[in-house]
Each structure stands twice: as C-alpha cells, then as structure tokens.
All heavy atoms as an XYZ file, in Angstrom:
879
protein
N     -13.718      3.578    -20.843
C     -13.021      2.876    -21.908
C     -13.212      1.372    -21.735
O     -13.252      0.885    -20.632
C     -11.534      3.238    -21.873
C     -11.265      4.712    -22.166
C      -9.801      4.978    -22.305
C      -9.434      4.678    -23.689
N      -8.448      5.429    -24.353
N     -13.245      0.687    -22.815
C     -13.476     -0.751    -22.748
C     -12.195     -1.565    -22.841
O     -12.217     -2.767    -22.671
C     -14.434     -1.196    -23.871
O     -13.858     -0.818    -25.111
C     -15.802     -0.576    -23.694
N     -11.059     -0.923    -23.112
C      -9.818     -1.684    -23.266
C      -8.995     -1.736    -21.979
O      -7.816     -2.003    -22.013
C      -8.978     -1.119    -24.415
C      -8.555      0.320    -24.168
O      -8.918      0.918    -23.172
N      -7.788      0.868    -25.089
N      -9.633     -1.486    -20.837
C      -9.002     -1.576    -19.523
C      -7.808     -0.632    -19.366
O      -6.848     -0.946    -18.668
C      -8.569     -3.010    -19.194
C      -9.765     -3.912    -18.986
O     -10.822     -3.454    -18.590
N      -9.600     -5.179    -19.268
N      -7.844      0.504    -20.028
C      -6.802      1.496    -19.821
C      -7.456      2.802    -19.393
O      -8.659      2.999    -19.546
C      -5.964      1.692    -21.093
O      -6.762      2.234    -22.123
N      -6.657      3.677    -18.860
C      -7.164      4.960    -18.404
C      -7.194      5.950    -19.558
O      -6.376      5.869    -20.470
C      -6.271      5.508    -17.283
C      -6.355      4.692    -16.025
C      -5.351      3.800    -15.701
C      -7.437      4.813    -15.168
C      -5.420      3.045    -14.549
C      -7.521      4.069    -14.016
C      -6.511      3.175    -13.705
N      -8.116      6.902    -19.501
C      -8.114      7.932    -20.537
C      -6.806      8.717    -20.487
O      -6.217      8.889    -19.419
C      -9.298      8.824    -20.177
C      -9.917      8.278    -18.950
C      -9.146      7.080    -18.514
N      -6.356      9.186    -21.632
C      -5.109      9.957    -21.687
C      -5.165     11.212    -20.827
O      -4.142     11.669    -20.329
C      -4.772     10.336    -23.137
C      -4.418      9.120    -23.968
O      -3.952      8.113    -23.437
N      -4.644      9.201    -25.260
N      -6.359     11.753    -20.660
C      -6.500     12.991    -19.878
C      -7.014     12.735    -18.460
O      -7.636     13.602    -17.855
C      -7.410     13.976    -20.610
C      -8.851     13.492    -20.712
O      -9.088     12.273    -20.552
O      -9.740     14.333    -20.947
N      -6.747     11.548    -17.912
C      -7.230     11.198    -16.575
C      -6.872     12.245    -15.534
O      -7.721     12.679    -14.758
C      -6.688      9.833    -16.137
C      -7.017      9.441    -14.683
C      -8.509      9.160    -14.551
C      -6.205      8.242    -14.260
N      -5.617     12.658    -15.508
C      -5.189     13.608    -14.469
C      -5.842     14.983    -14.669
O      -6.157     15.660    -13.702
C      -3.669     13.710    -14.424
C      -2.977     12.389    -14.052
S      -3.656     11.560    -12.587
C      -3.207     12.709    -11.317
N      -6.088     15.371    -15.909
C      -6.795     16.627    -16.194
C      -8.219     16.521    -15.668
O      -8.735     17.458    -15.042
C      -6.770     16.949    -17.704
C      -7.659     18.141    -18.024
C      -5.344     17.186    -18.179
N      -8.859     15.373    -15.914
C     -10.216     15.155    -15.414
C     -10.248     15.196    -13.885
O     -11.159     15.779    -13.289
C     -10.767     13.823    -15.909
C     -11.079     13.780    -17.381
C     -11.649     12.436    -17.787
O     -12.439     11.817    -17.054
N     -11.246     11.954    -18.956
N      -9.269     14.561    -13.256
C      -9.210     14.567    -11.794
C      -9.030     15.983    -11.267
O      -9.678     16.388    -10.300
C      -8.076     13.675    -11.283
C      -8.391     12.211    -11.305
S      -7.124     11.240    -10.457
C      -7.261     11.881     -8.803
N      -8.125     16.739    -11.891
C      -7.868     18.104    -11.443
C      -9.132     18.957    -11.571
O      -9.466     19.718    -10.663
C      -6.721     18.714    -12.244
C      -6.287     20.059    -11.723
C      -5.028     20.538    -12.419
C      -4.549     21.821    -11.752
N      -3.281     22.261    -12.319
N      -9.846     18.803    -12.675
C     -11.100     19.538    -12.859
C     -12.096     19.156    -11.772
O     -12.749     20.017    -11.172
C     -11.692     19.237    -14.261
O     -10.747     19.639    -15.241
C     -13.007     19.967    -14.467
N     -12.192     17.856    -11.482
C     -13.116     17.380    -10.456
C     -12.789     17.984     -9.091
O     -13.660     18.535     -8.430
C     -13.081     15.850    -10.376
C     -13.884     15.291     -9.242
C     -15.260     15.142     -9.364
C     -13.275     14.926     -8.051
C     -16.017     14.644     -8.307
C     -14.017     14.421     -6.992
C     -15.393     14.279     -7.120
N     -11.537     17.874     -8.661
C     -11.194     18.372     -7.317
C     -11.296     19.889     -7.246
O     -11.681     20.437     -6.211
C      -9.813     17.882     -6.823
C      -9.783     16.381     -6.700
C      -8.685     18.380     -7.665
N     -10.984     20.582     -8.323
C     -11.071     22.047     -8.312
C     -12.510     22.537     -8.320
O     -12.778     23.664     -7.892
C     -10.299     22.646     -9.493
C      -8.804     22.578     -9.281
O      -8.316     22.533     -8.152
N      -8.060     22.579    -10.369
N     -13.440     21.717     -8.778
C     -14.859     22.105     -8.814
C     -15.589     21.837     -7.498
O     -16.773     22.098     -7.401
C     -15.578     21.405     -9.964
C     -15.217     21.989    -11.309
O     -14.800     23.148    -11.401
N     -15.367     21.205    -12.361
N     -14.885     21.299     -6.524
C     -15.500     21.026     -5.226
C     -14.826     21.888     -4.159
O     -13.698     21.616     -3.743
C     -15.382     19.536     -4.879
C     -16.282     18.689     -5.713
N     -15.962     18.315     -7.000
C     -17.509     18.172     -5.465
C     -16.947     17.592     -7.498
N     -17.890     17.489     -6.586
N     -15.553     22.902     -3.723
C     -14.974     23.855     -2.778
C     -14.766     23.250     -1.387
O     -14.066     23.832     -0.561
C     -15.868     25.094     -2.670
O     -17.171     24.726     -2.236
N     -15.342     22.080     -1.136
C     -15.175     21.465      0.188
C     -13.790     20.864      0.375
O     -13.391     20.558      1.500
C     -16.244     20.401      0.415
O     -16.133     19.385     -0.565
N     -13.040     20.686     -0.719
C     -11.691     20.133     -0.622
C     -10.694     21.240     -0.319
O     -10.669     22.265     -0.990
C     -11.268     19.438     -1.922
C     -12.126     18.265     -2.330
C     -12.435     18.052     -3.656
C     -12.606     17.359     -1.389
C     -13.206     16.977     -4.046
C     -13.378     16.283     -1.760
C     -13.686     16.082     -3.096
N      -9.860     21.009      0.678
C      -8.792     21.955      0.987
C      -7.667     21.780     -0.018
O      -7.581     20.739     -0.683
C      -8.237     21.729      2.406
O      -7.565     20.458      2.426
C      -9.333     21.764      3.459
N      -6.769     22.765     -0.136
C      -5.611     22.573     -1.021
C      -4.807     21.316     -0.663
O      -4.328     20.604     -1.554
C      -4.792     23.844     -0.821
C      -5.827     24.883     -0.473
C      -6.832     24.132      0.379
N      -4.693     21.020      0.635
C      -3.965     19.812      1.064
C      -4.702     18.557      0.597
O      -4.079     17.593      0.137
C      -3.786     19.797      2.572
N      -6.056     18.560      0.710
C      -6.854     17.421      0.234
C      -6.639     17.211     -1.256
O      -6.460     16.087     -1.726
C      -8.351     17.659      0.467
C      -8.752     17.641      1.927
O      -8.020     17.055      2.745
O      -9.815     18.218      2.244
N      -6.674     18.310     -2.002
C      -6.512     18.232     -3.460
C      -5.155     17.633     -3.822
O      -5.052     16.789     -4.718
C      -6.658     19.613     -4.082
C      -8.070     20.165     -3.975
C      -8.146     21.585     -4.519
C      -9.525     22.162     -4.315
N      -9.648     23.519     -4.857
N      -4.123     18.068     -3.117
C      -2.780     17.563     -3.401
C      -2.709     16.053     -3.166
O      -2.183     15.304     -3.999
C      -1.753     18.288     -2.534
C      -0.331     17.836     -2.776
C       0.650     18.598     -1.913
C       2.062     18.092     -2.153
N       3.044     18.777     -1.335
N      -3.257     15.608     -2.029
C      -3.243     14.180     -1.698
C      -4.035     13.386     -2.730
O      -3.600     12.317     -3.182
C      -3.785     13.942     -0.273
C      -4.041     12.474     -0.010
C      -2.830     14.508      0.763
N      -5.200     13.893     -3.128
C      -6.023     13.186     -4.113
C      -5.301     13.054     -5.444
O      -5.341     11.985     -6.076
C      -7.350     13.923     -4.313
C      -8.321     13.735     -3.182
S      -9.875     14.535     -3.599
C     -10.150     15.456     -2.111
N      -4.652     14.116     -5.876
C      -3.944     14.072     -7.155
C      -2.759     13.102     -7.092
O      -2.527     12.327     -8.025
C      -3.480     15.477     -7.558
C      -4.620     16.440     -7.863
S      -5.698     15.894     -9.208
C      -4.556     15.944    -10.586
N      -2.032     13.126     -5.982
C      -0.906     12.200     -5.824
C      -1.397     10.757     -5.793
O      -0.809      9.869     -6.421
C      -0.120     12.517     -4.552
C       0.674     13.795     -4.645
C       1.320     14.176     -3.323
O       0.902     13.756     -2.246
N       2.354     15.003     -3.404
N      -2.492     10.522     -5.058
C      -3.045      9.177     -4.967
C      -3.542      8.707     -6.328
O      -3.313      7.566     -6.735
C      -4.172      9.128     -3.931
C      -4.769      7.765     -3.773
C      -4.087      6.777     -3.083
C      -6.001      7.461     -4.326
C      -4.625      5.502     -2.940
C      -6.549      6.198     -4.192
C      -5.861      5.218     -3.499
N      -4.221      9.581     -7.048
C      -4.722      9.231     -8.374
C      -3.598      8.841     -9.316
O      -3.686      7.841    -10.044
N      -2.521      9.620     -9.306
C      -1.369      9.320    -10.169
C      -0.723      8.002     -9.759
O      -0.348      7.183    -10.610
C      -0.359     10.460    -10.107
N      -0.602      7.787     -8.440
C      -0.014      6.549     -7.939
C      -0.839      5.342     -8.372
O      -0.306      4.355     -8.886
C       0.107      6.597     -6.413
C       0.474      5.284     -5.794
C       1.778      4.815     -5.857
C      -0.479      4.503     -5.153
C       2.131      3.595     -5.293
C      -0.149      3.285     -4.599
C       1.156      2.833     -4.674
N      -2.160      5.401     -8.172
C      -3.020      4.271     -8.511
C      -3.062      4.037    -10.021
O      -3.097      2.899    -10.475
C      -4.437      4.476     -7.955
C      -4.494      4.397     -6.441
S      -3.763      2.886     -5.741
C      -4.763      1.609     -6.467
N      -3.035      5.099    -10.821
C      -2.980      4.946    -12.269
C      -1.721      4.173    -12.673
O      -1.774      3.227    -13.447
C      -2.984      6.326    -12.941
C      -2.829      6.282    -14.454
C      -2.313      7.564    -15.023
N      -1.013      7.876    -14.425
C      -0.516      9.107    -14.352
N      -1.184     10.136    -14.812
N       0.675      9.316    -13.801
N      -0.575      4.591    -12.083
C       0.695      3.934    -12.403
C       0.704      2.478    -11.939
O       1.197      1.592    -12.649
C       1.864      4.698    -11.792
C       2.036      6.088    -12.393
O       1.435      6.368    -13.462
O       2.759      6.906    -11.788
N       0.162      2.227    -10.750
C       0.093      0.854    -10.234
C      -0.759     -0.021    -11.148
O      -0.387     -1.148    -11.466
C      -0.491      0.832     -8.817
C       0.462      1.279     -7.738
C       1.513      0.230     -7.434
O       1.165     -0.898     -7.038
O       2.696      0.551     -7.599
N      -1.916      0.498    -11.559
C      -2.810     -0.281    -12.415
C      -2.189     -0.513    -13.794
O      -2.332     -1.601    -14.363
C      -4.157      0.421    -12.548
N      -1.497      0.479    -14.311
C      -0.836      0.298    -15.605
C       0.276     -0.742    -15.514
O       0.505     -1.503    -16.450
C      -0.276      1.624    -16.123
C      -1.353      2.529    -16.679
O      -2.406      2.075    -17.103
N      -1.095      3.824    -16.662
N       0.953     -0.778    -14.370
C       2.065     -1.716    -14.185
C       1.587     -3.121    -13.840
O       2.062     -4.103    -14.402
C       2.997     -1.202    -13.085
C       4.206     -2.070    -12.852
C       5.118     -1.517    -11.763
O       5.319     -0.297    -11.708
O       5.605     -2.330    -10.959
N       0.642     -3.216    -12.878
C       0.235     -4.519    -12.358
C      -1.069     -5.038    -12.931
O      -1.446     -6.181    -12.701
C       0.093     -4.444    -10.837
C       1.393     -4.218    -10.116
C       1.275     -4.152     -8.591
N       0.157     -4.831     -8.017
C      -0.563     -4.351     -7.002
N      -0.293     -3.194     -6.465
N      -1.573     -5.046     -6.519
N      -1.815     -4.192    -13.598
C      -3.110     -4.599    -14.134
C      -4.237     -4.235    -13.188
O      -4.047     -3.587    -12.150
N      -5.415     -4.683    -13.531
C      -6.635     -4.318    -12.812
C      -6.602     -4.764    -11.348
O      -7.240     -4.152    -10.490
C      -7.887     -4.858    -13.540
C      -9.160     -4.204    -13.043
C      -7.968     -6.370    -13.429
C      -9.296     -2.758    -13.433
N      -5.828     -5.811    -11.026
C      -5.734     -6.273     -9.633
C      -5.187     -5.198     -8.701
O      -5.433     -5.231     -7.493
C      -4.857     -7.524     -9.535
C      -5.544     -8.760    -10.083
O      -6.777     -8.735    -10.250
O      -4.836     -9.748    -10.347
N      -4.456     -4.240     -9.237
C      -3.916     -3.160     -8.410
C      -5.021     -2.306     -7.807
O      -4.818     -1.637     -6.788
C      -2.980     -2.277     -9.230
N      -6.197     -2.335     -8.400
C      -7.323     -1.537     -7.907
C      -8.239     -2.321     -6.981
O      -9.209     -1.780     -6.452
C      -8.128     -0.982     -9.089
C      -7.339     -0.114    -10.069
C      -8.217      0.290    -11.246
C      -6.747      1.095     -9.385
N      -7.932     -3.591     -6.759
C      -8.765     -4.428     -5.899
C      -8.671     -3.975     -4.448
O      -7.631     -3.485     -3.991
C      -8.337     -5.888     -6.011
N      -9.745     -4.133     -3.727
C      -9.788     -3.760     -2.313
C      -9.076     -4.801     -1.464
O      -8.485     -4.489     -0.442
C     -11.247     -3.572     -1.848
C     -11.866     -2.397     -2.605
C     -11.323     -3.329     -0.352
C     -13.343     -2.219     -2.365
N      -9.137     -6.060     -1.879
C      -8.479     -7.147     -1.162
C      -7.540     -7.877     -2.115
O      -7.786     -7.951     -3.307
C      -9.514     -8.132     -0.614
C     -10.411     -7.528      0.454
C     -11.418     -8.535      0.985
O     -11.334     -9.736      0.633
O     -12.292     -8.122      1.749
N      -6.473     -8.431     -1.555
C      -5.548     -9.224     -2.360
C      -6.168    -10.569     -2.695
O      -7.008    -11.075     -1.956
C      -4.240     -9.447     -1.600
C      -3.381     -8.213     -1.367
C      -2.175     -8.568     -0.510
C      -2.917     -7.633     -2.693
N      -5.736    -11.153     -3.789
C      -6.243    -12.462     -4.193
C      -5.472    -13.595     -3.514
O      -5.720    -14.758     -3.786
C      -6.201    -12.623     -5.736
C      -7.149    -11.635     -6.400
C      -4.791    -12.452     -6.265
N      -4.513    -13.241     -2.660
C      -3.732    -14.237     -1.924
C      -3.548    -13.742     -0.497
O      -3.764    -12.576     -0.202
C      -2.373    -14.480     -2.592
C      -1.525    -13.231     -2.684
C      -0.642    -12.896     -1.673
C      -1.619    -12.387     -3.785
C       0.137    -11.751     -1.751
C      -0.844    -11.242     -3.868
C       0.031    -10.924     -2.856
N      -3.162    -14.636      0.394
C      -2.936    -14.302      1.800
C      -1.473    -13.920      1.980
O      -0.593    -14.773      2.091
C      -3.298    -15.490      2.682
C      -3.238    -15.173      4.169
O      -2.571    -14.190      4.556
O      -3.864    -15.920      4.945
N      -1.226    -12.630      1.996
C       0.141    -12.110      2.078
C       0.852    -12.578      3.346
O       2.011    -12.983      3.299
C       0.080    -10.584      2.030
C       1.411     -9.898      2.049
C       1.247     -8.391      1.873
O       0.336     -7.922      1.219
N       2.131     -7.643      2.465
N       0.163    -12.551      4.465
C       0.773    -12.969      5.730
C       1.149    -14.446      5.686
O       2.229    -14.834      6.140
C      -0.174    -12.687      6.899
C       0.428    -12.987      8.249
C      -0.530    -12.634      9.377
C       0.046    -12.996     10.723
N      -0.911    -12.790     11.811
N       0.292    -15.274      5.115
C       0.571    -16.706      5.018
C       1.829    -16.963      4.193
O       2.667    -17.784      4.567
C      -0.616    -17.447      4.412
C      -0.376    -18.935      4.258
C      -1.526    -19.646      3.555
O      -2.575    -19.059      3.300
N      -1.310    -20.896      3.246
N       1.981    -16.263      3.095
C       3.162    -16.441      2.248
C       4.425    -16.058      3.011
O       5.439    -16.757      2.965
C       3.033    -15.636      0.943
C       1.947    -16.264      0.075
C       4.362    -15.561      0.195
C       1.569    -15.469     -1.143
N       4.369    -14.963      3.747
C       5.534    -14.550      4.539
C       5.851    -15.575      5.624
O       7.014    -15.930      5.835
C       5.295    -13.174      5.156
C       5.257    -12.012      4.165
C       4.735    -10.759      4.842
C       6.621    -11.772      3.552
N       4.802    -16.068      6.291
C       5.009    -17.062      7.350
C       5.595    -18.358      6.792
O       6.444    -18.976      7.421
C       3.697    -17.333      8.092
C       3.300    -16.171      8.993
C       1.917    -16.316      9.596
O       1.096    -17.110      9.074
O       1.647    -15.613     10.583
N       5.165    -18.765      5.602
C       5.693    -19.974      4.976
C       7.172    -19.830      4.610
O       7.885    -20.823      4.485
C       4.875    -20.320      3.722
C       3.482    -20.837      4.040
C       2.603    -20.989      2.810
O       3.044    -20.637      1.689
O       1.460    -21.450      2.970
N       7.609    -18.602      4.467
C       9.002    -18.336      4.093
C       9.810    -17.733      5.240
O      10.879    -17.168      5.021
C       9.034    -17.407      2.874
C       8.521    -18.102      1.643
O       9.200    -18.932      1.069
N       7.289    -17.790      1.254
N       9.318    -17.869      6.471
C       9.951    -17.255      7.631
C      11.400    -17.717      7.821
O      12.291    -16.905      8.054
C       9.166    -17.512      8.913
C       9.772    -16.788     10.114
S       8.925    -17.072     11.675
C       7.297    -16.490     11.339
N      11.648    -19.006      7.712
C      13.011    -19.512      7.913
C      13.966    -18.896      6.907
O      15.055    -18.429      7.263
C      13.039    -21.047      7.800
O      12.137    -21.589      8.771
C      14.427    -21.590      8.037
N      13.571    -18.855      5.650
C      14.399    -18.251      4.609
C      14.655    -16.772      4.907
O      15.787    -16.291      4.806
C      13.730    -18.402      3.237
C      14.407    -17.610      2.162
C      15.604    -18.044      1.614
C      13.857    -16.421      1.699
C      16.244    -17.307      0.623
C      14.483    -15.679      0.712
C      15.682    -16.120      0.171
N      13.621    -16.046      5.293
C      13.762    -14.615      5.592
C      14.705    -14.417      6.777
O      15.616    -13.586      6.727
C      12.379    -13.982      5.855
C      11.555    -13.991      4.559
C      12.517    -12.564      6.405
C      10.090    -13.672      4.750
N      14.507    -15.190      7.838
C      15.360    -15.079      9.026
C      16.824    -15.357      8.689
O      17.717    -14.620      9.081
C      14.897    -16.051     10.116
C      14.021    -15.425     11.153
C      13.656    -16.431     12.221
O      12.955    -17.395     11.952
N      14.126    -16.192     13.413
N      17.067    -16.434      7.972
C      18.440    -16.810      7.650
C      19.066    -15.843      6.662
O      20.233    -15.474      6.799
C      18.480    -18.236      7.097
C      18.155    -19.276      8.150
C      18.045    -20.680      7.584
O      18.059    -20.890      6.381
N      17.917    -21.658      8.488
N      18.322    -15.410      5.667
C      18.863    -14.492      4.651
C      19.247    -13.144      5.233
O      20.229    -12.536      4.816
C      17.844    -14.270      3.538
O      17.581    -15.467      2.873
N      18.453    -12.678      6.190
C      18.700    -11.359      6.785
C      19.421    -11.443      8.118
O      19.651    -10.417      8.760
C      17.374    -10.604      6.944
C      16.617    -10.334      5.639
C      15.262     -9.707      5.928
C      17.432     -9.462      4.705
N      19.756    -12.677      8.543
C      20.453    -12.906      9.809
C      19.707    -12.247     10.965
O      20.256    -11.440     11.706
C      21.899    -12.409      9.735
C      22.747    -12.935     10.882
O      22.413    -14.011     11.428
O      23.744    -12.254     11.240
N      18.433    -12.614     11.095
C      17.570    -12.044     12.127
C      17.292    -13.071     13.216
O      17.097    -14.245     12.930
C      16.239    -11.590     11.515
C      16.324    -10.543     10.416
C      14.965    -10.348      9.771
C      16.849     -9.232     10.971
N      17.259    -12.596     14.452
C      16.947    -13.483     15.568
C      15.452    -13.777     15.623
O      15.036    -14.902     15.869
C      17.407    -12.856     16.880
N      14.621    -12.766     15.405
C      13.175    -12.921     15.467
C      12.529    -12.222     14.281
O      12.995    -11.174     13.840
C      12.609    -12.308     16.753
C      13.090    -13.031     17.982
O      12.931    -14.245     18.078
N      13.689    -12.311     18.908
N      11.440    -12.798     13.826
C      10.640    -12.196     12.766
C       9.182    -12.327     13.186
O       8.749    -13.397     13.615
C      10.846    -12.920     11.414
C       9.935    -12.341     10.349
C      12.291    -12.842     10.973
N       8.441    -11.238     13.079
C       7.015    -11.245     13.386
C       6.269    -10.719     12.172
O       6.661     -9.717     11.584
C       6.688    -10.342     14.585
C       7.455    -10.662     15.832
C       8.557     -9.902     16.206
C       7.066    -11.720     16.654
C       9.268    -10.193     17.358
C       7.782    -12.017     17.808
C       8.875    -11.245     18.152
O       9.576    -11.528     19.292
N       5.190    -11.372     11.815
C       4.315    -10.902     10.752
C       2.979    -10.577     11.397
O       2.357    -11.443     12.010
C       4.137    -11.962      9.667
C       5.444    -12.366      9.040
C       5.984    -13.612      9.277
C       6.127    -11.479      8.229
C       7.186    -13.984      8.699
C       7.341    -11.840      7.645
C       7.868    -13.092      7.890
N       2.557     -9.347     11.262
C       1.338     -8.898     11.920
C       0.350     -8.335     10.918
O       0.740     -7.742      9.916
C       1.672     -7.795     12.934
C       2.781     -8.085     13.934
C       3.122     -6.839     14.729
C       2.375     -9.210     14.857
N      -0.911     -8.512     11.217
C      -1.948     -7.816     10.476
C      -2.137     -6.451     11.112
O      -1.853     -6.261     12.305
C      -3.264     -8.595     10.528
C      -3.213     -9.861      9.700
O      -2.739     -9.844      8.568
N      -3.694    -10.954     10.259
N      -2.637     -5.503     10.337
C      -2.938     -4.196     10.899
C      -3.919     -4.412     12.046
O      -4.889     -5.148     11.925
C      -3.553     -3.264      9.833
C      -4.064     -1.980     10.456
C      -2.530     -2.950      8.756
N      -3.630     -3.814     13.179
C      -4.487     -3.962     14.348
C      -4.011     -5.030     15.317
O      -4.450     -5.047     16.462
N      -3.118     -5.933     14.893
C      -2.563     -6.930     15.802
C      -1.668     -6.239     16.820
O      -1.033     -5.227     16.517
C      -1.715     -7.967     15.058
C      -2.543     -8.953     14.248
O      -3.783     -8.927     14.360
O      -1.933     -9.740     13.497
N      -1.598     -6.816     18.016
C      -0.686     -6.293     19.028
C       0.744     -6.647     18.632
O       1.056     -7.789     18.299
C      -1.012     -6.885     20.393
C      -0.176     -6.312     21.512
C      -0.567     -6.863     22.875
O      -1.742     -7.223     23.043
O       0.313     -6.935     23.749
N       1.611     -5.653     18.652
C       3.010     -5.849     18.282
C       3.766     -6.392     19.488
O       3.825     -5.744     20.521
C       3.609     -4.518     17.815
C       4.988     -4.670     17.220
O       5.717     -5.587     17.543
N       5.339     -3.747     16.354
N       4.372     -7.593     19.401
C       5.072     -8.177     20.548
C       6.284     -7.356     20.994
O       6.747     -7.501     22.112
C       5.495     -9.561     20.065
C       5.369     -9.544     18.599
C       4.402     -8.462     18.231
N       6.790     -6.487     20.126
C       7.935     -5.657     20.509
C       7.490     -4.394     21.225
O       8.306     -3.681     21.786
C       8.763     -5.243     19.279
O       7.986     -4.364     18.463
C       9.216     -6.450     18.484
N       6.199     -4.109     21.169
C       5.680     -2.892     21.783
C       5.880     -1.662     20.921
O       5.437     -0.577     21.265
N       6.547     -1.810     19.802
C       6.828     -0.674     18.923
C       5.578     -0.310     18.135
O       4.869     -1.155     17.642
C       7.975     -1.028     17.968
C       8.437      0.121     17.115
C       9.656     -0.271     16.304
C      10.115      0.907     15.478
N      11.285      0.583     14.679
N       5.327      0.967     18.042
C       4.178      1.460     17.287
C       4.642      1.934     15.919
O       5.709      2.499     15.772
C       3.523      2.646     18.019
C       3.038      2.328     19.402
C       1.731      1.621     19.344
C       1.225      1.404     20.769
N       0.139      0.510     20.857
N       3.837      1.719     14.929
C       4.151      2.171     13.581
C       3.521      3.526     13.343
O       2.402      3.783     13.755
C       3.614      1.179     12.555
O       3.811      1.686     11.265
N       4.245      4.403     12.669
C       3.709      5.711     12.314
C       2.897      5.635     11.033
O       2.209      6.558     10.670
C       4.852      6.717     12.133
C       5.576      7.020     13.414
C       6.673      8.027     13.189
C       7.423      8.267     14.487
N       8.554      9.160     14.310
N       3.003      4.499     10.342
C       2.306      4.317      9.077
C       1.364      3.133      9.188
O       1.451      2.352     10.113
C       3.314      4.043      7.962
C       4.336      5.135      7.784
C       5.394      4.735      6.771
O       6.350      4.068      7.171
O       5.215      5.082      5.613
N       0.493      3.021      8.240
C      -0.404      1.878      8.168
C      -0.019      1.026      6.973
O       0.175      1.537      5.870
C      -1.850      2.354      7.995
C      -2.424      3.038      9.219
C      -2.889      2.043     10.265
O      -3.263      0.921      9.907
O      -2.865      2.407     11.436
N       0.057     -0.253      7.185
C       0.286     -1.164      6.066
C      -1.006     -1.273      5.268
O      -2.097     -1.154      5.811
C       0.696     -2.532      6.581
N      -0.878     -1.482      3.981
C      -2.046     -1.679      3.124
C      -1.814     -2.946      2.318
O      -0.678     -3.377      2.153
C      -2.294     -0.468      2.192
C      -2.651      0.767      2.985
C      -1.099     -0.194      1.306
N      -2.885     -3.555      1.810
C      -2.706     -4.784      1.042
C      -1.690     -4.620     -0.079
O      -1.744     -3.668     -0.848
C      -4.108     -5.059      0.479
C      -5.016     -4.428      1.482
C      -4.288     -3.188      1.946
N      -0.745     -5.543     -0.110
C       0.274     -5.519     -1.140
C       1.445     -4.602     -0.859
O       2.425     -4.594     -1.586
N       1.352     -3.822      0.203
C       2.410     -2.884      0.573
C       2.681     -3.010      2.078
O       2.284     -2.169      2.869
C       2.007     -1.434      0.253
C       1.672     -1.177     -1.188
C       2.908     -1.102     -2.029
C       2.529     -0.773     -3.470
N       3.630     -0.913     -4.357
N       3.344     -4.086      2.480
C       3.599     -4.275      3.912
C       4.609     -3.269      4.439
O       5.367     -2.667      3.682
C       4.150     -5.694      3.987
C       4.776     -5.918      2.653
C       3.931     -5.143      1.665
N       4.610     -3.098      5.729
C       5.592     -2.233      6.397
C       6.577     -3.141      7.122
O       6.182     -4.123      7.747
C       4.890     -1.299      7.405
C       4.048     -0.273      6.647
C       5.909     -0.592      8.292
C       3.245      0.613      7.535
N       7.831     -2.815      7.025
C       8.870     -3.573      7.713
C       9.423     -2.719      8.848
O       9.735     -1.543      8.643
C      10.005     -3.954      6.735
C       9.453     -4.818      5.616
C      11.139     -4.637      7.477
C      10.424     -5.090      4.503
N       9.505     -3.286     10.017
C      10.070     -2.599     11.159
C      11.267     -3.414     11.651
O      11.169     -4.616     11.797
C       9.067     -2.470     12.305
C       7.918     -1.599     12.021
C       6.990     -1.513     13.235
O       7.035     -2.328     14.139
N       6.133     -0.522     13.231
N      12.350     -2.734     11.918
C      13.518     -3.374     12.507
C      13.702     -2.815     13.905
O      13.589     -1.600     14.107
C      14.773     -3.124     11.670
C      14.720     -3.759     10.302
C      14.335     -3.040      9.205
C      15.044     -5.097     10.162
C      14.287     -3.625      7.948
C      14.987     -5.694      8.913
C      14.603     -4.964      7.814
N      13.988     -3.685     14.873
C      14.265     -3.226     16.228
C      15.572     -3.855     16.692
O      15.980     -4.906     16.214
C      13.143     -3.625     17.197
O      12.989     -5.044     17.167
C      11.822     -2.976     16.822
N      16.221     -3.189     17.626
C      17.440     -3.718     18.203
C      17.113     -4.813     19.191
O      16.138     -4.717     19.922
C      18.227     -2.611     18.926
C      18.725     -1.562     17.974
O      18.979     -1.828     16.807
N      18.866     -0.340     18.462
N      17.932     -5.850     19.205
C      17.759     -6.909     20.196
C      18.191     -6.384     21.544
O      19.180     -5.685     21.677
C      18.585     -8.127     19.814
N      17.415     -6.695     22.562
C      17.744     -6.230     23.926
C      18.587     -7.240     24.661
O      18.565     -8.379     24.501
C      16.455     -5.957     24.709
C      15.699     -4.775     24.117
O      16.326     -3.801     23.677
O      14.470     -4.857     24.107
C-alpha cells in the first residue's frame, strides 16, 4: 500500500504465511502472530518510526539528563541507566531484554 497503512487483512495474510511453513512450531506461530499484531498496533499508533531498527534519539542520554528529576520524583537514593550488555552495578540480572523505546526498570532494596 502506498498510504503507509497496513492491509485490512494483514493478520489473515500472516496466519496463512505461518501456517504454510511446516518448519514453524505451534509456539513459534503463536509468538509470530502476537508480535505481528503488536507491531501493527505500534505502527498505527506511533507511525512508521515504530518499525525502525534504531531510535532517532539517544534514549539513555535523555534519561541521564533528567536523572535528578527522576531521583527526586521517585525518592530514590541511586539511579543507574544501562545499555543492554552493560555490567549492572547492583549485580542484579534481568530476566528480560530491553529493546529500543521500551526500557526495563529494575528496583532493588538499599542494603
């Protein structure tokens, strides 16, 4: 389509695609369909930038520039902003991965 919108039958097309490939497990198919619906909704809400591989701004820099406000607003002793793969100074491991535009927040008890 040329008007930057998804076809009305996008999810039907996706379902046909995943069902026609026997290499996909039922679990794979479920994840693909959920991801497709999520990305469609994100793109409809935020525009084409939602499909970008990289953000057009430095998310970590913006958070760091607002660290004092975040600390004071949430009454936090320490705040750390990390990129995926950075060593966590608290030693805490995340069970999830942060993705561009969707940071993960971890709270730990002060020792």
